[in-house]
C-alpha positions in Angstrom: -17.4 81.9 105.1 -16.5 85.4 104.1 -18.9 87.2 101.8 -17.4 90.7 101.5 -16.6 92.3 98.2 -12.9 91.4 98.8 -12.8 88.1 100.7 -9.0 87.8 100.4 -7.5 88.1 103.9 -4.7 90.6 104.4 -1.5 88.8 104.7 2.1 89.3 103.6 3.5 87.7 100.5 5.8 85.5 102.5 2.9 84.3 104.7 0.8 83.5 101.6 3.7 81.5 100.1 4.2 79.6 103.3 0.5 78.8 103.5 0.5 77.6 99.9 3.6 75.5 100.6 1.8 73.8 103.5 -1.2 73.1 101.4 1.0 71.6 98.8 2.6 69.4 101.4 -0.9 68.4 102.6 -2.0 67.4 99.0 1.2 65.5 98.6 0.4 63.5 101.7 -3.1 62.8 100.5 -1.9 61.9 97.0 0.7 59.5 98.3 -1.9 57.8 100.6 -4.3 57.4 97.6 -2.0 56.2 94.9 0.6 54.1 96.9 -1.8 51.2 97.0 -1.2 50.4 93.4 2.3 49.2 94.1 1.2 47.2 97.2 -1.7 45.2 95.8 0.3 42.0 95.1 1.8 41.9 98.7 -1.6 42.8 100.3 -3.3 40.0 98.3 -0.7 37.5 99.4 -0.9 38.5 103.1 -4.7 38.7 103.2 -5.1 35.5 101.2 -7.3 37.1 98.6 -7.1 37.3 94.8 -5.5 40.2 93.1 -8.8 41.3 91.7 -10.3 41.3 95.2 -7.4 43.4 96.5 -8.1 45.8 93.6 -11.4 46.6 95.4 -9.3 48.7 97.8 -8.8 51.1 94.8 -12.4 51.2 93.6 -13.9 51.4 97.1 -11.6 54.4 97.9 -12.8 56.2 94.7 -16.5 55.5 95.2 -16.3 56.7 98.9 -14.9 60.0 97.6 -17.7 60.2 95.0 -20.5 59.6 97.5 -19.0 60.9 100.7 -17.7 64.3 99.6 -21.0 66.0 98.8 -22.6 64.7 102.1 -19.7 66.1 104.2 -19.8 69.4 102.3 -23.5 69.9 103.2 -23.1 68.8 106.9 -19.9 70.6 107.9 -20.8 74.1 106.8 -21.0 75.6 110.3 -17.5 74.3 111.4 -14.7 76.8 111.7 -12.3 76.1 108.8 -9.1 75.4 110.8 -10.9 73.1 113.2 -12.5 71.2 110.3 -9.1 70.9 108.6 -7.4 69.5 111.6 -10.2 67.1 112.4 -10.3 65.8 108.8 -6.5 65.4 108.7 -6.6 63.5 112.0 -9.4 61.2 110.5 -7.1 60.6 107.5 -4.3 59.6 109.9 -6.6 57.3 111.8 -7.7 55.5 108.6 -4.1 54.8 107.7 -3.3 53.5 111.2 -6.3 51.2 111.1 -5.1 49.9 107.7 -1.6 49.3 109.0 -3.0 47.3 112.0 -5.6 45.4 110.0 -5.4 41.6 110.7 -7.4 40.7 107.6 -8.8 42.2 104.4 -12.1 43.6 105.7 -10.6 45.8 108.5 -8.0 47.0 105.9 -10.8 48.0 103.6 -12.6 49.7 106.4 -9.5 51.8 107.2 -9.2 52.7 103.5 -12.9 53.9 103.5 -12.3 56.1 106.6 -9.3 57.6 104.9 -11.2 58.1 101.7 -14.0 59.9 103.5 -11.6 62.4 105.0 -9.9 62.8 101.6 -13.2 63.6 99.9 -13.6 66.8 102.0 -10.0 67.7 102.4 -9.0 68.4 98.8 -11.9 70.8 98.1 -11.0 72.5 101.4 -7.4 72.9 100.3 -8.5 74.5 97.0 -10.9 76.8 98.7 -8.3 78.1 101.2 -5.8 78.6 98.4 -8.4 80.6 96.4 -9.2 82.8 99.4 -5.7 83.8 100.4 -4.7 85.2 97.0 -6.1 88.0 94.8 -8.6 86.7 92.1 -6.1 87.2 89.3 -3.7 84.7 91.0 -6.2 81.9 91.7 -5.0 79.8 88.8 -1.5 79.7 90.1 -2.6 79.1 93.7 -4.8 76.2 92.7 -1.9 74.8 90.6 0.4 75.1 93.6 -2.0 72.9 95.7 -2.5 70.3 93.0 1.2 70.2 92.5 1.3 68.0 95.6 -0.3 65.3 93.6 2.3 65.5 90.9 5.0 65.3 93.5 3.3 62.3 95.0 3.6 60.6 91.5 7.3 61.6 91.4 8.4 60.8 95.0 5.5 59.4 97.0 4.7 56.4 94.8 8.4 55.2 94.5 9.1 55.8 98.2 5.9 53.9 99.1 6.8 51.0 96.8 10.3 50.9 98.2 9.1 50.8 101.8 6.7 48.0 100.9 9.6 46.0 99.4 12.2 46.7 102.1 9.9 46.4 105.1 6.3 45.6 104.5 3.1 47.1 103.0 2.1 48.0 106.6 5.1 50.3 106.9 3.8 52.4 104.0 0.5 53.0 105.8 2.4 53.9 109.0 4.6 56.4 107.1 1.5 58.1 105.6 -0.1 58.3 109.0 3.0 59.8 110.6 3.4 62.3 107.8 -0.2 63.4 108.1 0.2 63.9 111.9 3.4 65.9 111.3 1.8 68.2 108.8 -1.3 68.7 111.0 0.5 69.2 114.3 2.3 72.5 113.5 2.1 73.9 110.0 -1.6 73.5 109.3 -2.6 74.6 112.8 -0.4 77.7 112.5 -1.1 78.8 108.9 -4.6 77.7 108.0 -7.0 80.7 108.3 -9.5 80.2 111.1 -12.4 81.6 109.3 -15.9 80.9 110.7 -18.4 78.6 109.2 -21.8 79.8 108.0 -24.3 81.2 110.4 -27.1 79.1 111.8 -29.7 80.9 109.7 -27.7 80.2 106.5 -27.2 76.6 107.7 -31.0 76.1 107.8 -31.1 77.0 104.1 -28.0 75.0 103.3 -29.9 72.7 100.9 -30.2 75.8 98.7 -26.6 75.2 97.8 -27.7 72.3 95.7 -28.9 74.8 93.2 -25.3 75.1 92.1 -25.6 71.6 90.7 -28.3 73.0 88.3 -25.9 75.6 87.0 -25.0 74.6 83.4 -21.5 76.0 83.7 -20.9 73.8 86.7 -22.3 70.8 84.9 -20.0 71.4 81.9 -16.8 71.8 83.9 -17.5 68.7 86.0 -18.3 66.8 82.8 -15.0 67.9 81.3 -13.2 66.8 84.5 -14.8 63.4 84.5 -14.1 62.8 80.8 -10.5 64.0 81.1 -9.9 61.6 84.1 -11.6 58.8 82.2 -9.4 59.5 79.1 -6.3 59.4 81.2 -7.0 56.4 83.3 -8.2 54.3 80.3 -4.5 54.2 79.5 -2.7 54.9 82.8 -4.4 52.1 84.8 -2.6 49.6 82.5 0.5 51.7 81.8 2.9 49.1 83.2 1.9 46.3 80.8 1.6 48.9 78.0 5.2 49.9 78.5 6.5 46.3 78.9 4.4 44.3 76.5 3.7 46.8 73.7 6.7 49.2 73.9 9.2 46.6 75.0 10.7 48.1 78.2 11.8 45.8 81.1 10.1 46.2 84.5 13.1 47.9 86.1 12.9 50.7 83.5 9.1 51.2 84.0 9.8 52.7 87.5 12.0 55.4 85.8 9.4 56.0 83.1 6.7 56.5 85.8 9.0 59.0 87.4 9.3 60.8 84.1 5.5 60.8 83.8 5.3 62.5 87.2 7.9 65.1 86.2 5.8 65.8 83.1 2.9 66.2 85.4 4.8 68.8 87.5 5.7 70.8 84.5 2.2 70.6 83.1 0.7 71.7 86.4 2.9 74.8 86.6 2.3 75.7 82.9 -1.4 75.1 83.3 -1.6 77.4 86.3 0.1 80.2 84.3 -2.2 79.6 81.3 -5.2 79.7 83.6 -4.2 83.1 85.0 -4.4 84.4 81.4 -7.6 82.7 80.2 -9.4 80.1 82.3 -11.6 78.6 79.5 -8.7 78.9 77.0 -6.5 76.9 79.4 -9.2 74.2 79.7 -9.6 73.8 75.9 -5.8 73.8 75.3 -4.9 71.3 78.0 -7.7 68.9 77.0 -6.7 69.1 73.4 -3.1 68.4 74.3 -4.2 65.5 76.4 -6.1 63.9 73.4 -3.2 64.5 71.0 -0.6 63.0 73.4 -2.7 59.9 74.0 -3.3 59.4 70.3 0.4 59.7 69.5 1.3 57.5 72.4 -0.9 54.7 71.0 0.4 55.4 67.4 4.1 55.1 68.5 3.7 52.2 71.0 6.2 50.1 69.2 8.9 52.7 69.2 10.7 53.4 72.4 11.9 56.9 72.0 8.7 58.5 70.7 6.7 56.5 73.3 8.8 58.0 76.1 8.3 61.5 74.7 4.6 61.2 74.4 4.3 59.6 77.9 6.0 62.7 79.3 3.6 64.9 77.3 0.7 62.8 78.5 1.6 63.5 82.1 2.1 67.2 81.4 -1.2 67.6 79.5 -3.3 65.7 82.1 -2.0 67.7 85.1 -2.4 71.0 83.2 -6.1 70.2 83.1 -6.5 70.2 86.9 -5.8 73.9 87.8 -7.8 75.0 84.8 -11.0 73.1 85.6 -10.8 73.9 89.3 -10.3 77.6 88.8 -13.2 77.7 86.4 -15.4 76.1 89.1 -14.2 78.6 91.7 -15.1 81.5 89.4 -18.6 80.4 88.5 -19.7 79.0 91.9 -21.0 81.4 94.6 -18.9 81.8 97.8 -21.4 79.9 99.8 -21.7 77.0 97.4 -17.9 76.8 96.5 -17.1 73.9 98.9 -20.0 71.8 97.6 -19.0 72.6 94.0 -15.4 71.6 94.6 -16.5 68.4 96.3 -18.7 67.5 93.4 -15.7 68.2 91.1 -13.6 65.8 93.2 -16.4 63.2 92.9 -16.4 63.7 89.1 -12.7 63.1 89.0 -12.9 59.9 90.9 -16.0 58.7 88.9 -14.0 59.4 85.7 -11.0 57.5 87.2 -13.2 54.4 87.9 -14.9 54.6 84.5 -11.5 54.9 82.7 -10.2 51.8 84.5 -13.4 49.9 83.6 -13.3 51.1 80.0 -9.6 50.0 79.6 -10.5 46.6 81.0 -13.3 46.2 78.4 -10.9 47.1 75.6 -8.5 44.4 76.8 -11.3 41.9 77.3 -12.4 42.6 73.7 -9.1 41.3 72.5 -7.7 44.6 71.3 -4.0 45.2 71.8 -2.7 47.3 74.7 -1.7 50.0 72.3 -5.4 50.7 71.7 -5.8 51.9 75.3 -4.4 55.4 74.7 -6.2 55.6 71.4 -9.6 54.9 73.1 -8.5 57.4 75.8 -7.9 60.0 73.0 -11.5 59.5 71.8 -12.9 60.2 75.2 -10.7 63.3 75.4 -12.2 64.4 72.1 -15.6 64.4 73.7 -14.3 66.5 76.6 -12.8 68.9 74.1 -16.2 69.4 72.4 -17.7 70.3 75.7 -14.8 72.7 76.6 -14.7 74.5 73.2 -18.5 74.7 73.2 -18.5 76.3 76.6 -15.7 78.7 75.6 -17.7 79.8 72.5 -20.9 80.2 74.6 -19.0 82.3 77.2 -17.9 84.6 74.4 -21.5 85.0 73.2 -22.8 85.7 76.7 -20.0 88.2 77.2 -20.7 90.0 73.9 -24.5 90.1 74.8 -23.8 91.5 78.2 -21.5 94.2 76.9 -23.5 97.3 75.8 -23.3 98.3 72.1 -21.3 101.4 71.4 -23.5 104.5 71.1 -24.3 105.2 67.4 -22.4 108.0 65.9 -24.6 110.9 64.7 -24.4 112.1 61.1 -22.2 115.0 60.3 -23.8 118.0 61.9 -25.1 120.8 59.8 -23.0 123.9 59.9 -23.9 125.9 62.9 -24.5 129.6 62.6 -22.2 131.9 64.4 -24.9 132.8 66.9 -26.5 129.5 68.0 -30.2 129.6 68.6 -31.4 129.3 72.1 -31.9 125.6 73.3 -35.7 125.9 73.6 -36.0 127.5 70.1 -33.8 124.7 68.5 -35.8 122.0 70.1 -39.1 123.5 69.2 -38.5 124.5 65.5 -35.6 122.4 64.1 -35.9 118.8 63.0 -33.7 116.2 64.6 -31.5 116.1 61.6 -31.0 119.8 61.5 -30.8 120.6 65.2 -27.2 121.0 66.5 -26.3 118.5 69.2 -26.2 120.2 72.6 -23.3 119.6 74.9 -25.6 118.0 77.5 -27.0 115.5 75.0 -23.6 114.8 73.7 -22.4 114.0 77.2 -25.4 111.8 77.7 -25.0 109.9 74.5 -21.3 109.5 74.7 -21.2 108.6 78.4 -23.8 105.8 78.1 -21.4 102.9 77.6 -17.7 102.4 77.1 -17.3 98.7 76.2 -13.5 99.0 76.0 -13.4 100.0 79.7 -15.7 97.1 80.8 -14.0 93.8 81.4 -15.8 90.5 81.9 -13.8 87.7 83.4 -14.4 84.2 82.2 
């Protein structure tokens, strides 16, 4: 890991854009491999001769593997060179999908998904870390947004294409397609463009457990809490978005595919807007995007019986949720040390998946309690409100810390007494005149005036 004052490698603007494009393609591949399973569960359950709820364990086991495996890999792969680690993890992801495609029964299929999830848990933090390192600090928000854009594109293109392959060929064909795309991305672009920066030294590796101190940083705890709550708020509604749109709003199933595409387009727009907002104010972007998420969910629930407003707020729901992602990730990159950055991002990924699992569980409890489907986004809005309290509180706390760290302006002296045409010698003035009467010497004026210039001091959030 680089630890110089300016860790950004020197590279051309074109090279940086190419590298970010490759990272976006990589995140698209991972996103498609993760979410495509939602459209394949009925076919998998039928082929494997298991219930739909049992097939749903493929989703929860993937999420929990990311939650538990990510921090372990972050602590145990620190000495690996970045490019080699990236290629090895991408190959592992491809192998997991191949095993799933070849699985003769449910258990081998689940094992393949767990292998892919283990690679996934370390890859996304690695992508974000690389993106942050190859651009100047003031462009981190946009760079992180470019990488997470791949997940938005997976919602737009990856999910429908995966579902179509499953319908036209078989669910196994979808796993084969993800494996081949992973190998294609790894073979040339990643190997050529990923910076081959060294891992940490052996001496640093012996003290690697010291990175765990980042988990005690209150700022890290708050941003990961906001991430988990935002994911929970979103997936309380999104896990059951198909029955919500069909049973509550009244759309037919063929229209739902188009509406999910619209949700993904909203996510793409929100991701790009969120990146721009993050470049201006990181904590401001976190608060605004979480507030927009809560409002869009609340209005989606309130208009669930009206088709046109429901479509509008579904689009805004996608935009708001994906605007949260670059904001919280950039905040984490800014507060974590260079050495602990990978671990912090991995914990962030774990928080996201934990929130996803909790949101699905919470939505299920709402349905089991007999509440209508339209209450799902309302409950999600309540969870988003809790996240907003954390975000706004952290923003206010950061302002207080910044004002405390900024030196107070030097007090202005009272109007000086008229000076005589022939000023007294400095020693005589200091010996015989009182402080109120003594003229201010140029040296002392320079000392007082030069002590602090708050306007010239900037403190980034």
